[in-house]
C-alpha angles and dihedrals in degrees: 000000000000091000090052091055091049092053091046093052092047091052092050091050091054091050092053096047101041098076091054094051116080117218110274095222092054091054091053093050092049092049091049092052090052097049101039108109118237117243110254115234095210126079090214127019103177123070130185118208136164129242112258094007119116111253118230110172135119134217110239116211120206093228134043126254095040124144131184134228107244112242145142113265097186138345105305097004126095139169122224131208093275092054096254116148115216142164136061118286110236104192132034117239145095115280121195108196140165120239124199110234112192132196133158092003097306131094134207129186121245126194116247130182121207115190112197110196127199114259101258115175118241138180135195114269100210132009104164123071123182120201147155128246111258093016121105118253120221114179141129131214098203127159137252118219126003128122116325116260097013117127113219122222127219125206126184105222096193114035091184088071093060110098119239113278095018128106133187110203130210088255092059095255114148110205147137133087114287111231098205143010120266146101118271129185111203122191111226130181114215120197128188110186091326094316099119137179136174120238137174119237113205120209115194110192120181 
């Protein structure tokens, strides 16, 4: 008889508490929907530019048919409807802004970071590389000066000037195995946070 009363009281307690307790699975689904990160629509959302240097970069969307809401991103820098960044940054600093990304008649805002660096002079570290035909080259152009922590980029502007077997990478590395002797002058564009200059890299192969 005592066991019957215990079971009866336990059943009544469950009936009273169950309406006040939300389903456990529903709580998990709701939490997941709140914490799941949204997929960014831009390939790159951080841009490094230099104070006083003309900006020439473009926002790259992950899908086709995207336009942008024109706006100013920082003092002197704006974005147009095609996603092109233009202007001359006026003040150094890090600017976190929202950019309107539009597709199929609707727009959503995406976070964008524009880092404006102080204009610190720089110069190439090495432009002449001697070598021997049939022997691997291992050199680096590099730069001296420039803003701290910024990685320069190197672009060969005339690939026909590069001798056979040799390559100059976007990191400034000069490598490969020269196929023949000769002197080559290769035009290279070096950019440090948008501060760019053209140089000539000389390869002397004997």
